[in-house]
Steps between C-alpha positions, in 0.01 A plus 500: 500500500794437724561580863754769580770463764435708810801675653553455874617754755781605536560483120636842396274505190203553734650842586495629141255772405276394213475707182168627364334299225513712185258296290249232601571243229491124458818451703348685796174303474698174490694613808170578677360155415818329621501707819137408572571131443808522725310689772209253504734200501717636785226567644485874565273801469744741335814498291718782367713454189808580710440177692546298179809700400319715242560863585190656350218666694248214477296356788238226512263454794207277586365525855184301422444174686425324171806635313272627225538878519846583365605863504786633288673826584751632248697809605299528825521818704344571836315829462364518853543306823289544811456354844716247670471129559702195587480167323706187496693476173685223326688492172575244231860626504523450877333161546389384842519849653194692616529825695270786592562815295347846547383670178236748385154339519368641171666589172404647167717367220535579132626237257464354153314171444611207282322653198696825537214702650571740786279474809476603864403276790403567862601216730484415868562197717700212358498643146649831620773316690576275203523794259741683730706184558537434125578863414770485769653207305510715185694757703747246638342488844390189691257465789789395726632855460214608729632268775780558749855442372539211745186322377590567133851358553361183664266449205783560251728247671225238516418541130868495399533163676179375334638601158838333572309185597317486166206744538220247474169695510333195660753521785471862611748638750392480863385817669738638764 
């Protein structure tokens, strides 16, 4: 397998809405495997296809401490959202930035797995947040959109400078 290139905010491609996957075939499974490898290497706990410039509704997640419980969501839809909670979020497309975001505390999601089987999943805690965060990516939304315009603009400017300077993932931009 090969690692995929992760797009960084404010790349306009991150704002594209992903198209539904019509058929779970070998190309989609290969994409899933590459996304998992890229996510683990980054390292991260979730990755949407939009973040690797593939505009299909595919998400991979693994919130396990051991990185041994991968979850694939193809064409995910939130069926129900309840409660409210705040959690600090980060993003592979917005490296070095962690901010508190308010989201529903529990979600019920429907999706298709990597074998093409539909399923539903109830999630809470970190998994619920991660699912919502990654589905936002598929809809062209980023977690910084939940922040104030001033804070979002500071983050954008800092990342633009980091990208101009060579965008070395081992040299993340300093927090404001």
